[in-house]
N, C-alpha and C positions, 0 to 999 in steps of 0.2 A: 447588476442584480441587485435586488433591494434586502438590507438586512434588517429585520423587525424585530419584534419582541420574541417571536416564536422561533422553532428549531429550524437551521438550514437541513436541506437534504443532502443527499449524498451527491446528486448532479450538480448542486451549487459547489460543493466544495472542489470536486474536480475542474468546475468551468473556470473559477477562480486560481485555484493552484496552478493547472497545466494549460488552460485556454486563455489565460489572462484577462478575465472579465473584469470590468470596472464595478466599482460597488458603491452604494449610498447607503444612507440611513432611513428607514421609514419613519412616518409621522409616530407611530405608536411607540417605536425606538426612542425617539427625540424626546417625547412626553415623559416617558419611564425614566430616562437619563436624568432630565431635568428635578423631577420628583425625587429620585434617590439623592440627588446631589443637594437638594435642600435639608434632607436629612443628615447627611456628613457635615454640612457647615453647621448646623445647629448644635451638633454633637462635638464640632471642634471649638465653639466659642463656650462650652460648657466647663464647668469647674472639674467635674469628675473626669478621671483619665478613661480613655477609649482606645481598644487595642487597635493599633493600624493608623490612628488617627493622631493620636497625640502621646502615644508609648513608642518605644522601641519595638524590634522584631525578634521572633522566634526565640532563644535564650535570653535575649536582652528586653523582653515584653514587660518587665517591670518598671523599666524606667520611665518616666514622665519626663515628655520633651516640652520645654517651653513654647509657647506660640511664635517668638521670633525665629526658632529654629526649626519650624516644621517643614518649611519648604526645602531647608538644607537636607531633611531627614530623608525626604523622598528622593532627592538627587542622590545622595550617597548610598540609599539602598540599591537603586538602578545601577551606579557606578561600579560598587562592591561586589554585586550578584553578576555581572557582565563577565564572567571569570572562565569563560569556556577556553578550549584548547584544540588542537588539533585540526584535519582537514575541515575546508568549508562544506557545510550541509548543503544539500541541493535546492535549487531554487524554489521548486514546486513545494517542498516541504516547510520552507519559511513561509511562502504564501499561504499555505493552508494553516499553518499555525497562527498567523496575523489574521486571517479571517476567523477562525476559532475564537481569537481572543475578543475581536470586534464582536461576534455575536453574543457572547457572554457580558460585555459591556452594555449592549443593547438590550438586554433584559432588564435592566434598572436594579440590579441587585449588587452592583458594585460601588457606585458612589462616585464615578469619574467626571468631570464636567464634559458638558457637550462638545466643546472646542477639541478636547482631548480625543474623544472618539470620533470626531469629522476628520481629524488629522490622520489618524490612523488609516481610515478609510480612504483619504487623499494619498497617502503613499500606495495602497493597493492599486488605486486607480492609475498613479503616475507611473507603475512597474519600478517602484524604489523599494529593493529587496535588502535588509540588513544581513551584514555576514555574519552568520552564526555558525559554532563550531562543533565537532561530532563529540567531544566529551564536556560534562560539565553537569548533566541531571541525572539524580538518584529517582526521577520519578517520583517525588515526595520532598516540600510541597509542591506538587505539580512537576512543571519542567522551568524550574527557577532561571536557571543561566542561558538556556535558549532563548526565553522570554525577555529576560532582561538585556540582551544583546539587541532585540527589537525596539525596547522600551529606550535604550540608549539612542538610537538612531532617532527617535521620535524626539528627544529632547535636543538633537543637533549634533550629537557626538558620536564616534566611532566610525566604522565605514559600511557602506552600502554598493550594492552593484545597481545600475540603472537598468531600463529596460532592454538596454542593447548588451548586458553582461558585463560591463565594463565598471571596475571598482574604483570608488571615489568616495570621499568624505562625506558624510551624511549633510553636513550643513551645506554644503555645494548642491548636492542634488535637492534639498527641500528648496532652497531658494531659488533654482532653476524651475521648480514645478510651481512655485508661487506660493509654497507651503511655509508658514513660521513654525520653528521649533516650539515645542511645548515647554512652559514654565510649569512645572508641575506643584501643584498645591497637595492639601490634607488628602491623605488615603490613595491618591492616585498612583503613586510607585507601586505600592503594594497591588493594586488593583490590575496592574498591567502584566504583572509577572508569576501571579500565582494560580496557576491552571494546568491541566492536563493536555494543552491544545497541541503540544507536538506529538506526542504518543497517539492522541486522536486523529490529528490530521494524516499520520502516517498510516495509521489502521485504516481510514476511509480510502486512501490511494490503493492500498495493498487489497482490499476487499474488490475494488473495481478491476485492479489488474488479475487477481485470480479467478474472478467470475468469467472474464474472457479467456484465461488460460486453461480453465478447464473445459470450456467448449472445445477448444485446440486440442487438447490431449484426446477429447473424444474423435475429433477428426483424424489425428494421427493414429489412434487405436485402431478405427476402421481401416485405415490403410494398411496398417500391419495385419489385421485379419485377411484381407484382400491378398497382400503380397505372400504371407505363408500359407495360403491356401487353408485357412481357418473356416469354421463354421459359424453361420450366423444364428442356428437354431437355438442357442444358449441365450440369447438377447430376446426371445420371445415374451410378449407380453404377459401371457399367463403364467409364465415360469417366473418372470421377476415379480409378480403380484404375490406370489407366495413370501415374500420377504418385503413387506410393504414400507420401505424407507423411501421419502419422496426423492432425495438425490439419486438413489439408485434408479428409479422408475423413469428419470428425466435423461440419465445419461445413457441407459440402454434404448430409449427411444431415439435418442439421437444415433446411435449405432445402428438401429435398424432402419431408420431413415437413410442415412450415408450410405449402407450397403445395398439399398433396395433394388436396384437396377444393374448390380454388378455381374457382366458376364463371366468374371474369374470365379464368384462364389458358386453361380449356376453352373458352371463347368462341373463341379464335384457335388452338386446338392442332390442327386438322385439316389435311389434306394440302397445301391450299392457304396454308398458314402461312409465311411468309418470313422470320420473325423467328427466324432461326438465328445472327444475327451482332449479339446486343446489344453495346452500349458495354461497354468493360471493366470499369467501375465496377459495373456489373450481373453481366457475364458472369464476372468473375474475382474476386467476393467471395468463394468459397470457397479460393480459393489466398491472398489476402491476410490473411483472418480465421483461415484456418489456419496459415499461418506465423507469425501473431501468437500461436496457440495453442501451437504447438511453442516457440516462444519463452520464453513463459510457464511451460512444463513444465521447461525448462531453467534458468530462474530459480530454480523451485520446487526442483529438485534442489541447487543451490547453498544455498539456504536450509535445506534438509533438513540437509545436511551441517554448516552454521554451527550449527543448532539442537541438533545432537549434539556441540557443540564446547565444551570448556572453556577461555573466554579470560582469560588474565590473565598478567601479567608482574611479578615471578617466579611459578612454579607450584610447587605442592608434589606433588611425584611419588616414590613408593617410599622416603619417609623421607627425603628431600631437597628442598631448593629450588633451581630451576633458572630461569636467566635464558632467554627464547626471544623470538621475533618474530611470535608468532601473533596479536598485537592488530592487525597492519596489514590494513586493509579492503580490499584491493585485490581478492579475490575476490566481495566484495558489492558494491561498487563498480561493477565491470564490469557485473552484471547490471541492476543500478538503471539505468546508463545504458542498456541496450540494451532494459529494457521502457519508456524515454522516446521510443526511436525507433518501437516498436510502437505505443504510444499516438499518436504523431503519425501514423503512416501509415494505421491503421486511421479516425482522423479524417478524413485527407485524402480516403479513398474514399468515407466517408460523405457529405461535404460535396459531392463529385462527383453522387453519386445525386440528392441534394436539390436541387441546381442544375438538373439535367436535368427535373424537375417544372414549374419555374417558367418555362422558355423555350417557348414555343408552337410555335416550330419544333422541337422535339426530342421533347415531351410526348405526342404522337400524340392530340391532340383537347382535350385540356384548356386550361382558359382560362389567359391569361397572368398567370403568379404566383399563380395558384389564387385570383383576385381575384373577388369577387361582381360589381361592374360594374367591369371593368378600365379605369382612365383616371381614373374618379373614385373607385376602390378600388386600393390598391398591394397588396393581397392579402399574401404572406408574402416579398416583396421584402425586406425588410431583416432578416427572421429569418435567409436566407441570409447576409446582409452580416456578421451576428454570429457565424454559422459560420466563415465566411471569416478573420473576425478572429481568433478562438479558434484556428484551424488553423495562420496564420501564428505565432502564439504558441507554439505545440507545436512547430514546426519550430525556433524557436530553443531552446526547451527540450530539445530532442533532441541538440542539441551536447553531447558528452560533458564531466562535470567530471572524470572518473578520469584524463584524460591531461593533467590539470595537477597540479603538485606545487610547493611553497614550502617553503622549508627553515625549521626552527624549533629553539628549544632550544638556541642556540649551536651549532648544524649537528650536534648529536647525531642529532634526526630530521630527516634531511637528504633525505628521501623520503616523503612522505605520500598518503594514497589519495585524498582529498576524497569519500568515501562520504557522509558526512552531506549534503554539499552536492548529490550526486546523489541522495539520498533524499529530499531537500527539494523538489527542482524536480520529481521524479517525482509527488510528490502532487499538485503543480498540474496537471501532464500528465493525471493520471488525472480529476482535476475536470474540465479542459477535455475530454477524450473524453466525459465523461458528458454534458456539454451540448451537444456537437455530436450525439452519437446521439439525444438528447431532440429537438433540433429536426429530424432526419431522422423521427422518429417522427411529430412534430406533423404535419410537411408530407405524410408518406405517407398517414396515418389522412384528411387532408382531401380528398387525391386519390381514395383508396377511395369515400369519399361521392360524390364527383363522378362515378364510373363508375355509380351506380345508374342503373337498375335491377339491371346485374350485381353479383352479390354476391361479397364475398371469401372466402377459406378461413374456416373456424370458428376457426383460431388466429388469424388478422388480425382477424376479428371480435371475438374477444375482447381482443384488444391495442386495437383502435380502442374498444370500449365502455368499457373501463378511463379511457381519457382523457376521453371523453364525459360521464363523472361531473362533471367540472370545468371541460371545455372545450367550447363549442358547435362545432357544425360548420360549414360553409361558409356566408357571408353577408357582410354589409356589414362594412369594417374595424372593429376594436375595439381596444381598449388590449392590445397582442400581450405586453409583457413578463411579465404576471402568467400567460398562458396557457403561455410558454415555461418558466416556473419549476414550474408544476403538470406538464409534461411531464419536467422534469429529476427532480422527485421521484419520479416514477413509474419513472422509470429508476435511479437512485440508490438507492432502496430495494428494488429487485428485484421489485418489484409488476408490472412489466412482463414479467418473465421468468415469474413465478408465474402471472401471468393465462393465459398461452401454455401452460404446463407443465400447469394443472389443466384444460385441453382437449385436449391430446393428449399428455400424459405427458411426463415429464422429458427435456430437451433433452440431448444430448451434450456 
């Protein structure tokens, strides 16, 4: 893909981060980078100090650095800021971070040399991924430590993983790819580390995941309505229109379409049906899933604005270099936290639907815990425990990181966003939501089998049949953990949503 002066879109970020797409700079980016570099070189030669070019950084910004020590200044900045600790951050996150930094460099507002930007693009194209650690970013000034680890690899220091996931010295990996380590010059070290790219990359990836998972949640909710002999009348379009939230309308539309030809629902749809007041976890699925969808759309609006931003300090603008505060991660941090709330609540309602299947007093004729021989067999009893444990964890992860701030840099950076921390916990939240939905999927599929000879809708049948490729239907107790993992893979990979869409068309 080509990185130009304009913003990347979500599919670009996912393609490079997860798909390993190669990267090159567009002609417009090349021209913008070169023009900005001319400005930086003119200021570097001037007798008047310019922040980030001929001065120190942060609380040391008042010190003027002589010309013969400015290259050392940039190297020292990168080395000292590459101070992360803890587990390695996922490859897809680091690739997203690198791509987003390259996108900002391509705007022509950072003042790096063309060679520096091209080497960063080359690292992405050759699958060279710097080792970045879990801890180190306060989200202001941006994601300094994670970006510094990437810049460190760019100058041939530190460790990277190659395209095969093998960890090796950066200098060796660059050499084998035919890339020369960058010798940083004025302004370049600062331009490589001063951005919100880590938290933004994780936000974009989470939005992609959540949009798919909310479709999956509609599928499993519909299967649960069928399996618990619920009514579909509450999802009627005219009823939903009384509360015109777009996400709610989309979710209800999915439920109607999935349930449209269900023989199970039709079996009790007549005038004698009294099932007009299903439990909230069934009846209110569109309201909860819909509110989640609208929140994801708001987060996507913020992410889109950030993708269109040039985050650096100082920035090159109209032939001058100006200090600014655009690196502060607050706008991104807020929506990262908001999405963790969404993940927790969608998981919570999913777990409640699952629990109803297992209680013989609420499941409308299904065996206790959907067990083959209740008492001898425990069925899916402990699968719900696993869901409950995850939901409890998700509630803790929903506590916002962005309300915290801890001063740093001798009180120069006295208010920080904690956006990186918000993003890290959101990744755990997305994984937890995936697992909770998967257990509802596993449970609902078994319940639909137990409703035989009544047949589920064609969409629900497609979902169940996908699971049955790897997981047997009702019967004596089996080792359950592998079956849960098969369900998790069906959900996480998007296979569940695809199976339904191949049957009834694309979901909203």
